[in-house]
VEXMAR-401327 format. One line per field, with one value per atom (N, C-alpha, C, O, CB): residue number from 1; y, x, z. Coordinates in nm, 2 decimals, padded with zeros to 4 digits. Glycine has a CB too. Layout:
<atoms>
nr <- (NUM|...);
yy <- (Y|...);
xx <- (X|...);
zz <- (Z|...);
</atoms>
This chain:
<atoms>
nr <- (1|1|1|1|1|2|2|2|2|2|3|3|3|3|3|4|4|4|4|4|5|5|5|5|5|6|6|6|6|6|7|7|7|7|7|8|8|8|8|8|9|9|9|9|9|10|10|10|10|10|11|11|11|11|11|12|12|12|12|12|13|13|13|13|13|14|14|14|14|14|15|15|15|15|15|16|16|16|16|16|17|17|17|17|17|18|18|18|18|18|19|19|19|19|19|20|20|20|20|20|21|21|21|21|21|22|22|22|22|22|23|23|23|23|23|24|24|24|24|24|25|25|25|25|25|26|26|26|26|26|27|27|27|27|27|28|28|28|28|28|29|29|29|29|29|30|30|30|30|30|31|31|31|31|31|32|32|32|32|32|33|33|33|33|33|34|34|34|34|34|35|35|35|35|35|36|36|36|36|36|37|37|37|37|37|38|38|38|38|38|39|39|39|39|39|40|40|40|40|40|41|41|41|41|41|42|42|42|42|42|43|43|43|43|43|44|44|44|44|44|45|45|45|45|45|46|46|46|46|46|47|47|47|47|47|48|48|48|48|48|49|49|49|49|49|50|50|50|50|50|51|51|51|51|51|52|52|52|52|52|53|53|53|53|53|54|54|54|54|54|55|55|55|55|55|56|56|56|56|56|57|57|57|57|57|58|58|58|58|58|59|59|59|59|59|60|60|60|60|60|61|61|61|61|61|62|62|62|62|62|63|63|63|63|63|64|64|64|64|64|65|65|65|65|65|66|66|66|66|66|67|67|67|67|67|68|68|68|68|68|69|69|69|69|69|70|70|70|70|70|71|71|71|71|71|72|72|72|72|72|73|73|73|73|73|74|74|74|74|74|75|75|75|75|75|76|76|76|76|76|77|77|77|77|77|78|78|78|78|78|79|79|79|79|79|80|80|80|80|80|81|81|81|81|81|82|82|82|82|82|83|83|83|83|83|84|84|84|84|84|85|85|85|85|85|86|86|86|86|86|87|87|87|87|87|88|88|88|88|88|89|89|89|89|89|90|90|90|90|90|91|91|91|91|91|92|92|92|92|92|93|93|93|93|93|94|94|94|94|94|95|95|95|95|95|96|96|96|96|96|97|97|97|97|97|98|98|98|98|98|99|99|99|99|99|100|100|100|100|100|101|101|101|101|101|102|102|102|102|102|103|103|103|103|103|104|104|104|104|104|105|105|105|105|105|106|106|106|106|106|107|107|107|107|107|108|108|108|108|108|109|109|109|109|109|110|110|110|110|110|111|111|111|111|111|112|112|112|112|112|113|113|113|113|113|114|114|114|114|114|115|115|115|115|115|116|116|116|116|116|117|117|117|117|117|118|118|118|118|118|119|119|119|119|119|120|120|120|120|120|121|121|121|121|121|122|122|122|122|122|123|123|123|123|123|124|124|124|124|124|125|125|125|125|125|126|126|126|126|126|127|127|127|127|127|128|128|128|128|128|129|129|129|129|129|130|130|130|130|130|131|131|131|131|131|132|132|132|132|132|133|133|133|133|133|134|134|134|134|134|135|135|135|135|135|136|136|136|136|136|137|137|137|137|137|138|138|138|138|138|139|139|139|139|139|140|140|140|140|140|141|141|141|141|141|142|142|142|142|142|143|143|143|143|143|144|144|144|144|144|145|145|145|145|145|146|146|146|146|146);
yy <- (02.32|02.24|02.17|02.12|02.15|02.17|02.11|01.97|01.93|02.20|01.90|01.75|01.74|01.79|01.62|01.68|01.66|01.51|01.43|01.72|01.48|01.34|01.33|01.39|01.29|01.25|01.24|01.13|01.01|01.19|01.18|01.09|01.07|01.16|01.17|00.94|00.92|00.92|00.81|00.81|01.02|01.05|00.98|00.92|01.19|00.98|00.92|00.77|00.71|00.96|00.70|00.55|00.52|00.42|00.49|00.61|00.58|00.60|00.53|00.64|00.69|00.72|00.62|00.59|00.84|00.56|00.48|00.33|00.25|00.48|00.31|00.19|00.21|00.12|00.14|00.32|00.34|00.35|00.31|00.48|00.39|00.39|00.24|00.21|00.46|00.16|00.01|-00.05|-00.12|-00.07|-00.02|-00.08|-00.02|-00.10|-00.05|00.10|00.15|00.08|00.05|00.29|00.06|00.01|-00.14|-00.17|00.00|-00.21|-00.35|-00.33|-00.42|-00.44|-00.24|-00.23|-00.20|-00.27|-00.12|-00.11|-00.08|-00.18|-00.19|00.02|-00.27|-00.38|-00.48|-00.54|-00.45|-00.49|-00.58|-00.53|-00.60|-00.60|-00.40|-00.33|-00.36|-00.39|-00.18|-00.34|-00.34|-00.49|-00.52|-00.31|-00.58|-00.73|-00.74|-00.83|-00.84|-00.67|-00.69|-00.60|-00.63|-00.67|-00.50|-00.41|-00.47|-00.47|-00.27|-00.52|-00.58|-00.70|-00.76|-00.59|-00.75|-00.87|-00.99|-01.10|-00.87|-00.97|-01.09|-01.12|-01.02|-01.09|-01.24|-01.28|-01.32|-01.35|-01.40|-01.32|-01.35|-01.49|-01.51|-01.25|-01.58|-01.72|-01.77|-01.78|-01.78|-01.80|-01.87|-01.80|-01.85|-01.99|-01.67|-01.58|-01.60|-01.60|-01.42|-01.62|-01.62|-01.52|-01.51|-01.75|-01.45|-01.35|-01.24|-01.27|-01.42|-01.12|-01.02|-00.96|-00.89|-00.93|-00.99|-00.94|-00.78|-00.71|-01.00|-00.74|-00.60|-00.54|-00.59|-00.59|-00.43|-00.37|-00.23|-00.17|-00.39|-00.18|-00.03|00.00|-00.08|00.01|00.13|00.17|00.32|00.41|00.16|00.33|00.47|00.51|00.43|00.47|00.63|00.66|00.76|00.81|00.74|00.77|00.87|00.93|00.89|00.81|01.02|01.09|00.98|01.01|01.18|00.87|00.78|00.66|00.61|00.74|00.60|00.47|00.47|00.56|00.39|00.38|00.35|00.22|00.13|00.34|00.20|00.09|00.02|00.09|00.12|-00.10|-00.19|-00.27|-00.34|-00.28|-00.27|-00.35|-00.44|-00.39|-00.25|-00.58|-00.68|-00.76|-00.82|-00.77|-00.77|-00.86|-01.00|-01.04|-00.80|-01.09|-01.22|-01.33|-01.41|-01.25|-01.33|-01.41|-01.56|-01.58|-01.36|-01.65|-01.80|-01.83|-01.94|-01.85|-01.75|-01.80|-01.85|-01.78|-01.68|-01.94|-01.99|-01.90|-01.86|-02.16|-01.87|-01.78|-01.83|-01.75|-01.75|-01.96|-02.01|-02.00|-02.02|-02.15|-01.98|-01.97|-01.83|-01.80|-02.02|-01.73|-01.59|-01.56|-01.59|-01.50|-01.51|-01.45|-01.30|-01.25|-01.53|-01.23|-01.09|-01.06|-01.11|-01.02|-00.99|-00.96|-00.81|-00.75|-01.06|-00.77|-00.61|-00.61|-00.66|-00.52|-00.56|-00.55|-00.41|-00.38|-00.66|-00.31|-00.19|-00.13|-00.15|-00.18|-00.05|00.00|-00.08|-00.02|00.11|-00.21|-00.29|-00.39|-00.46|-00.36|-00.40|-00.49|-00.59|-00.57|-00.41|-00.72|-00.84|-00.90|-00.92|-00.95|-00.95|-01.03|-01.14|-01.12|-00.95|-01.25|-01.36|-01.48|-01.49|-01.40|-01.58|-01.69|-01.76|-01.74|-01.65|-01.84|-01.92|-01.94|-01.95|-02.04|-01.94|-01.97|-02.10|-02.11|-01.87|-02.21|-02.35|-02.35|-02.28|-02.46|-02.42|-02.45|-02.54|-02.64|-02.51|-02.50|-02.60|-02.73|-02.82|-02.54|-02.74|-02.87|-02.90|-02.81|-02.88|-03.02|-03.07|-03.01|-03.04|-03.24|-02.92|-02.86|-02.94|-02.90|-02.75|-03.05|-03.14|-03.22|-03.28|-03.22|-03.23|-03.31|-03.26|-03.34|-03.45|-03.12|-03.07|-02.98|-02.92|-02.98|-02.98|-02.90|-02.77|-02.78|-02.98|-02.65|-02.53|-02.47|-02.48|-02.45|-02.39|-02.29|-02.15|-02.07|-02.31|-02.13|-01.99|-02.01|-02.08|-01.87|-01.95|-01.97|-01.83|-01.78|-02.08|-01.76|-01.62|-01.62|-01.54|-01.53|-01.71|-01.70|-01.75|-01.86|-01.78|-01.68|-01.72|-01.80|-01.76|-01.61|-01.90|-01.99|-01.98|-01.93|-02.12|-02.03|-02.05|-01.95|-01.87|-02.05|-01.93|-01.85|-01.69|-01.66|-01.88|-01.61|-01.47|-01.40|-01.46|-01.41|-01.28|-01.20|-01.05|-01.00|-01.25|-00.97|-00.82|-00.76|-00.79|-00.76|-00.67|-00.60|-00.46|-00.39|-00.64|-00.39|-00.25|-00.17|-00.21|-00.24|-00.07|00.02|00.11|00.19|00.10|00.11|00.19|00.33|00.35|00.13|00.43|00.56|00.64|00.74|00.63|00.59|00.65|00.55|00.43|00.75|00.59|00.50|00.46|00.55|00.55|00.33|00.28|00.25|00.25|00.16|00.24|00.18|00.04|-00.01|00.24|-00.02|-00.17|-00.24|-00.36|-00.22|-00.18|-00.23|-00.20|-00.22|-00.18|-00.14|-00.09|-00.15|-00.07|00.06|-00.27|-00.34|-00.44|-00.53|-00.39|-00.45|-00.55|-00.60|-00.52|-00.49|-00.72|-00.77|-00.85|-00.92|-00.85|-00.84|-00.91|-00.97|-00.90|-00.81|-01.08|-01.13|-01.18|-01.28|-01.24|-01.11|-01.15|-01.14|-01.04|-01.08|-01.23|-01.23|-01.20|-01.14|-01.14|-01.25|-01.24|-01.12|-01.10|-01.25|-01.04|-00.91|-00.90|-00.90|-00.78|-00.88|-00.86|-00.72|-00.64|-00.93|-00.67|-00.53|-00.54|-00.61|-00.46|-00.47|-00.45|-00.32|-00.23|-00.46|-00.29|-00.16|-00.14|-00.20|-00.13|-00.02|00.01|00.15|00.25|00.00|00.14|00.26|00.35|00.30|00.23|00.48|00.57|00.59|00.58|00.70|00.60|00.63|00.76|00.85|00.64|00.77|00.90|01.02|01.13|00.89|01.02|01.14|01.18|01.30|01.12|01.08|01.11|01.16|01.22|01.00|01.13|01.16|01.32|01.37|01.06|01.38|01.52|01.54|01.47|01.56|01.65|01.67|01.82|01.92|01.65|01.83|01.98|02.03|01.97|02.00|02.17|02.22|02.33|02.40|02.27|02.35|02.46|02.60|02.59|02.42|02.70|02.83|02.89|02.90|02.90|02.93|03.00|03.15|03.23|02.96);
xx <- (03.19|03.13|03.02|03.04|03.21|02.89|02.78|02.76|02.79|02.65|02.71|02.67|02.52|02.47|02.76|02.45|02.32|02.28|02.34|02.25|02.19|02.14|01.99|01.90|02.18|01.97|01.81|01.76|01.80|01.77|01.66|01.59|01.44|01.38|01.58|01.39|01.27|01.18|01.15|01.27|01.13|01.07|00.94|00.91|01.06|00.86|00.73|00.74|00.67|00.65|00.83|00.85|00.90|00.85|00.94|01.01|01.06|00.96|00.96|01.18|00.87|00.78|00.68|00.64|00.72|00.62|00.52|00.58|00.50|00.45|00.71|00.76|00.78|00.74|00.89|00.84|00.84|00.69|00.67|00.92|00.60|00.46|00.41|00.35|00.35|00.45|00.41|00.48|00.43|00.46|00.60|00.69|00.65|00.66|00.84|00.61|00.56|00.42|00.40|00.55|00.35|00.21|00.23|00.18|00.12|00.32|00.35|00.41|00.39|00.45|00.49|00.55|00.44|00.43|00.67|00.34|00.23|00.13|00.06|00.17|00.12|00.04|00.10|00.03|00.03|00.24|00.31|00.30|00.26|00.47|00.32|00.30|00.16|00.14|00.32|00.06|-00.08|-00.10|-00.17|-00.19|-00.04|-00.07|-00.02|-00.07|00.00|00.07|00.12|00.04|00.04|00.27|-00.02|-00.11|-00.24|-00.30|-00.13|-00.30|-00.42|-00.44|-00.34|-00.44|-00.55|-00.58|-00.56|-00.57|-00.72|-00.55|-00.53|-00.39|-00.32|-00.59|-00.35|-00.21|-00.19|-00.29|-00.17|-00.07|-00.04|00.01|00.13|00.06|-00.07|-00.05|-00.04|-00.15|-00.16|00.09|00.10|00.07|00.03|00.03|00.08|00.04|00.15|00.27|00.03|00.12|00.22|00.20|00.28|00.22|00.10|00.08|-00.02|-00.11|00.03|-00.01|-00.10|-00.17|-00.12|-00.04|-00.30|-00.38|-00.38|-00.37|-00.55|-00.40|-00.41|-00.53|-00.64|-00.40|-00.52|-00.65|-00.64|-00.54|-00.66|-00.77|-00.79|-00.90|-00.99|-00.84|-00.88|-00.97|-01.01|-00.92|-00.91|-01.13|-01.18|-01.32|-01.38|-01.19|-01.37|-01.51|-01.58|-01.51|-01.50|-01.71|-01.79|-01.86|-01.83|-01.88|-01.96|-02.02|-02.08|-02.09|-02.13|-02.12|-02.20|-02.13|-02.17|-02.32|-02.03|-01.98|-01.82|-01.76|-02.05|-01.76|-01.62|-01.63|-01.71|-01.53|-01.53|-01.53|-01.39|-01.29|-01.56|-01.38|-01.26|-01.27|-01.38|-01.25|-01.19|-01.19|-01.07|-00.96|-01.20|-01.09|-00.97|-00.97|-01.07|-00.99|-00.86|-00.84|-00.81|-00.71|-00.73|-00.91|-00.90|-00.92|-01.00|-00.99|-00.86|-00.90|-00.86|-00.75|-00.82|-00.94|-00.91|-00.94|-00.91|-00.77|-01.01|-01.04|-01.21|-01.30|-01.00|-01.22|-01.35|-01.43|-01.37|-01.34|-01.55|-01.62|-01.63|-01.62|-01.77|-01.63|-01.65|-01.53|-01.53|-01.70|-01.41|-01.28|-01.23|-01.12|-01.17|-01.33|-01.31|-01.37|-01.49|-01.37|-01.29|-01.35|-01.33|-01.22|-01.30|-01.42|-01.42|-01.47|-01.57|-01.51|-01.39|-01.42|-01.39|-01.29|-01.34|-01.48|-01.46|-01.43|-01.52|-01.62|-01.32|-01.30|-01.26|-01.14|-01.19|-01.35|-01.32|-01.30|-01.38|-01.20|-01.18|-01.14|-01.06|-01.00|-01.08|-01.05|-00.97|-01.05|-01.13|-00.87|-01.04|-01.11|-01.01|-00.91|-01.19|-01.04|-00.95|-01.01|-01.14|-00.92|-00.94|-00.98|-00.87|-00.76|-01.00|-00.93|-00.83|-00.90|-01.03|-00.76|-00.82|-00.87|-00.76|-00.65|-00.96|-00.76|-00.67|-00.71|-00.83|-00.67|-00.59|-00.60|-00.54|-00.42|-00.54|-00.61|-00.56|-00.52|-00.58|-00.66|-00.41|-00.35|-00.45|-00.50|-00.21|-00.48|-00.55|-00.50|-00.57|-00.59|-00.36|-00.29|-00.21|-00.18|-00.21|-00.17|-00.09|00.05|00.11|-00.09|00.12|00.23|00.37|00.48|00.22|00.35|00.47|00.52|00.44|00.44|00.65|00.71|00.67|00.65|00.65|00.68|00.65|00.79|00.85|00.51|00.82|00.94|00.89|00.83|01.04|00.91|00.86|00.97|01.09|00.80|00.92|01.01|00.97|01.06|01.02|00.86|00.83|00.70|00.60|00.80|00.70|00.60|00.57|00.65|00.64|00.47|00.44|00.31|00.30|00.42|00.23|00.09|00.12|00.19|-00.04|00.08|00.10|-00.02|-00.13|00.13|-00.01|-00.10|-00.09|00.01|-00.08|-00.18|-00.18|-00.25|-00.32|-00.05|-00.24|-00.32|-00.29|-00.17|-00.30|-00.38|-00.34|-00.42|-00.52|-00.37|-00.39|-00.45|-00.42|-00.31|-00.41|-00.52|-00.50|-00.58|-00.70|-00.54|-00.51|-00.58|-00.58|-00.47|-00.54|-00.70|-00.72|-00.77|-00.87|-00.82|-00.70|-00.77|-00.86|-00.83|-00.68|-00.98|-01.10|-01.08|-01.07|-01.24|-01.07|-01.04|-01.13|-01.10|-01.03|-01.26|-01.36|-01.45|-01.45|-01.45|-01.54|-01.64|-01.74|-01.78|-01.71|-01.79|-01.89|-02.02|-02.03|-01.84|-02.12|-02.26|-02.25|-02.23|-02.40|-02.26|-02.24|-02.35|-02.34|-02.23|-02.47|-02.58|-02.60|-02.70|-02.69|-02.50|-02.49|-02.37|-02.30|-02.48|-02.34|-02.22|-02.25|-02.34|-02.13|-02.20|-02.22|-02.09|-02.00|-02.32|-02.08|-01.96|-02.03|-02.12|-01.85|-01.96|-02.02|-01.88|-01.78|-02.12|-01.88|-01.77|-01.81|-01.88|-01.70|-01.76|-01.79|-01.68|-01.61|-01.90|-01.66|-01.55|-01.42|-01.34|-01.58|-01.38|-01.25|-01.24|-01.13|-01.15|-01.34|-01.31|-01.41|-01.53|-01.33|-01.36|-01.44|-01.45|-01.35|-01.39|-01.58|-01.62|-01.69|-01.79|-01.72|-01.62|-01.68|-01.73|-01.65|-01.58|-01.85|-01.91|-01.96|-02.05|-02.01|-01.88|-01.91|-01.99|-01.93|-01.78|-02.11|-02.19|-02.12|-02.09|-02.33|-02.10|-02.04|-02.13|-02.25|-02.01|-02.08|-02.17|-02.24|-02.18|-02.09|-02.35|-02.45|-02.36|-02.37|-02.60|-02.29|-02.22|-02.11|-02.07|-02.17|-02.05|-01.95|-01.99|-01.91|-01.88|-02.12|-02.18|-02.22|-02.28|-02.33|-02.17|-02.19|-02.35|-02.43|-02.12|-02.39|-02.54|-02.56|-02.51|-02.59|-02.64|-02.67|-02.78|-02.88|-02.72|-02.74|-02.84|-02.89|-02.82|-02.78|-03.02|-03.10|-03.08|-03.09|-03.27|-03.06|-03.05|-03.17|-03.21|-02.95|-03.24|-03.38|-03.35|-03.45|-03.48);
zz <- (-02.98|-03.05|-02.98|-02.87|-03.11|-03.02|-02.95|-03.01|-03.12|-02.97|-02.91|-02.94|-02.91|-02.81|-02.85|-03.00|-02.99|-02.98|-03.05|-03.10|-02.89|-02.87|-02.90|-02.83|-02.72|-02.99|-03.01|-02.92|-02.92|-03.17|-02.85|-02.76|-02.82|-02.88|-02.61|-02.82|-02.84|-02.72|-02.67|-02.89|-02.68|-02.56|-02.54|-02.43|-02.54|-02.65|-02.63|-02.62|-02.53|-02.75|-02.70|-02.68|-02.56|-02.50|-02.76|-02.49|-02.37|-02.26|-02.16|-02.35|-02.26|-02.16|-02.16|-02.05|-02.17|-02.28|-02.27|-02.22|-02.17|-02.40|-02.24|-02.19|-02.04|-01.96|-02.26|-02.00|-01.84|-01.78|-01.66|-01.80|-01.85|-01.79|-01.76|-01.66|-01.90|-01.87|-01.87|-01.74|-01.66|-02.01|-01.74|-01.63|-01.49|-01.40|-01.65|-01.48|-01.36|-01.33|-01.21|-01.36|-01.42|-01.39|-01.33|-01.23|-01.53|-01.40|-01.34|-01.20|-01.12|-01.44|-01.18|-01.03|-00.95|-00.84|-01.01|-00.97|-00.90|-00.87|-00.77|-00.95|-00.97|-00.96|-00.85|-00.77|-01.10|-00.87|-00.77|-00.63|-00.53|-00.82|-00.61|-00.48|-00.43|-00.31|-00.49|-00.52|-00.47|-00.41|-00.31|-00.60|-00.49|-00.43|-00.29|-00.22|-00.52|-00.24|-00.11|-00.01|00.11|-00.11|-00.06|00.02|00.04|00.16|-00.05|-00.07|-00.08|00.00|00.04|-00.20|00.04|00.12|00.03|00.08|00.19|-00.09|-00.18|-00.20|-00.21|-00.30|-00.22|-00.24|-00.39|-00.46|-00.14|-00.43|-00.57|-00.57|-00.54|-00.63|-00.59|-00.58|-00.72|-00.79|-00.50|-00.77|-00.90|-01.02|-01.13|-00.90|-01.01|-01.12|-01.22|-01.18|-01.08|-01.35|-01.45|-01.57|-01.66|-01.50|-01.56|-01.67|-01.63|-01.55|-01.81|-01.69|-01.68|-01.78|-01.87|-01.63|-01.78|-01.90|-01.91|-01.81|-01.90|-02.03|-02.06|-02.00|-02.01|-02.21|-01.92|-01.86|-01.88|-01.89|-01.70|-01.91|-01.91|-01.81|-01.78|-02.05|-01.75|-01.65|-01.69|-01.71|-01.50|-01.70|-01.73|-01.66|-01.59|-01.88|-01.68|-01.61|-01.71|-01.80|-01.45|-01.69|-01.74|-01.62|-01.51|-01.85|-01.64|-01.53|-01.42|-01.31|-01.59|-01.47|-01.38|-01.35|-01.25|-01.44|-01.42|-01.41|-01.42|-01.48|-01.51|-01.35|-01.36|-01.44|-01.41|-01.22|-01.54|-01.62|-01.62|-01.63|-01.76|-01.59|-01.59|-01.72|-01.73|-01.46|-01.80|-01.94|-01.94|-01.92|-02.07|-01.95|-01.93|-02.06|-02.10|-01.80|-02.13|-02.24|-02.19|-02.14|-02.32|-02.22|-02.17|-02.28|-02.26|-02.06|-02.38|-02.50|-02.46|-02.40|-02.65|-02.49|-02.48|-02.35|-02.31|-02.51|-02.26|-02.14|-02.12|-02.17|-02.04|-02.05|-02.05|-01.93|-01.82|-02.01|-01.95|-01.87|-01.72|-01.63|-01.92|-01.71|-01.57|-01.49|-01.37|-01.57|-01.56|-01.49|-01.45|-01.40|-01.58|-01.46|-01.43|-01.29|-01.27|-01.54|-01.20|-01.08|-01.06|-01.09|-00.96|-01.02|-00.99|-00.85|-00.81|-01.09|-00.78|-00.64|-00.60|-00.64|-00.55|-00.53|-00.51|-00.34|-00.27|-00.56|-00.29|-00.16|-00.12|-00.14|-00.12|-00.08|-00.05|-00.18|-00.26|00.04|-00.21|-00.34|-00.40|-00.49|-00.33|-00.39|-00.46|-00.54|-00.47|-00.38|-00.67|-00.75|-00.81|-00.88|-00.87|-00.76|-00.80|-00.91|-00.90|-00.70|-01.03|-01.13|-01.16|-01.18|-01.25|-01.14|-01.16|-01.23|-01.24|-01.02|-01.28|-01.35|-01.40|-01.35|-01.44|-01.52|-01.57|-01.71|-01.76|-01.49|-01.79|-01.93|-01.96|-01.96|-02.02|-01.99|-02.03|-02.17|-02.25|-02.00|-02.19|-02.30|-02.40|-02.35|-02.27|-02.53|-02.60|-02.63|-02.66|-02.72|-02.62|-02.64|-02.52|-02.44|-02.76|-02.52|-02.41|-02.45|-02.56|-02.39|-02.35|-02.37|-02.36|-02.41|-02.29|-02.28|-02.25|-02.37|-02.45|-02.15|-02.37|-02.49|-02.62|-02.71|-02.48|-02.64|-02.77|-02.79|-02.70|-02.78|-02.93|-02.96|-03.03|-03.14|-03.04|-02.96|-03.01|-03.09|-03.06|-02.90|-03.20|-03.25|-03.22|-03.24|-03.38|-03.18|-03.11|-03.01|-03.05|-03.24|-02.91|-02.81|-02.75|-02.66|-02.71|-02.77|-02.73|-02.64|-02.55|-02.86|-02.66|-02.59|-02.46|-02.45|-02.65|-02.35|-02.22|-02.17|-02.21|-02.14|-02.08|-02.03|-01.88|-01.83|-02.08|-01.82|-01.68|-01.60|-01.67|-01.63|-01.46|-01.38|-01.41|-01.44|-01.22|-01.39|-01.40|-01.28|-01.23|-01.54|-01.24|-01.15|-01.17|-01.19|-01.01|-01.17|-01.17|-01.07|-01.06|-01.30|-00.99|-00.90|-00.91|-00.91|-00.79|-00.93|-00.98|-00.85|-00.79|-01.11|-00.83|-00.73|-00.78|-00.87|-00.66|-00.73|-00.77|-00.72|-00.60|-00.72|-00.82|-00.77|-00.67|-00.60|-00.90|-00.67|-00.58|-00.52|-00.56|-00.67|-00.44|-00.39|-00.48|-00.56|-00.28|-00.48|-00.58|-00.51|-00.38|-00.65|-00.59|-00.53|-00.56|-00.67|-00.61|-00.43|-00.43|-00.48|-00.50|-00.30|-00.51|-00.58|-00.72|-00.78|-00.51|-00.77|-00.92|-00.98|-01.05|-00.93|-00.98|-01.03|-01.12|-01.08|-00.92|-01.23|-01.34|-01.40|-01.41|-01.44|-01.45|-01.53|-01.63|-01.61|-01.44|-01.75|-01.87|-01.94|-01.94|-01.98|-02.01|-02.07|-02.21|-02.22|-01.99|-02.33|-02.45|-02.55|-02.54|-02.49|-02.63|-02.72|-02.66|-02.73|-02.82|-02.55|-02.49|-02.41|-02.36|-02.58|-02.40|-02.32|-02.21|-02.24|-02.42|-02.07|-01.97|-01.95|-01.95|-01.85|-01.93|-01.90|-01.76|-01.74|-02.01|-01.66|-01.52|-01.51|-01.53|-01.41|-01.49|-01.47|-01.34|-01.29|-01.57|-01.28|-01.13|-01.12|-01.16|-01.04|-01.06|-01.06|-00.96|-00.85|-01.03|-00.98|-00.89|-00.77|-00.79|-00.95|-00.65|-00.53|-00.55|-00.61|-00.39|-00.51|-00.53|-00.49|-00.56|-00.44|-00.38|-00.34|-00.43|-00.42|-00.20|-00.52|-00.61|-00.73|-00.81|-00.62|-00.76|-00.90|-00.90|-00.81|-00.93|-01.01|-01.04|-01.04|-01.10|-01.19|-00.97|-00.96|-01.01|-00.95|-00.80|-01.12|-01.15|-01.06|-01.03|-01.30|-01.02|-00.93|-01.01|-01.08|-00.79|-00.99|-01.07|-00.99|-00.86|-01.09|-01.05|-00.99|-01.01|-01.12|-01.05|-00.91|-00.91|-00.90|-00.90|-00.80);
</atoms>
């Protein structure tokens, strides 16, 4: 008699991927010249590329523009800041509390060299987008055949 076990591979893999990313972020903090000082939460981050740019998109709702710092050191991009509570949290009786407040830090390894003169960052509607121009030697070049 055979026994079958149903496994939700997709759900388990996405959970495992999220956990692995968090572990890698933890390791990157020790390898990186930046330290993890008082980090209390990790904002969701996407990293992708097209032919000319690498993009880092970070969800930062409720954070003031002035409290966001972005720094590139070699192939490590550090994004940090702090989300302040809109109300004083002490001496309150909570029934549910899911929004995270306090300092955050994300360190992202940039997959290839970038052009230091072609970097922009914009913050709008709670979304930070950092655009890094690929180094000229990393960009694909079409060569005409004669």
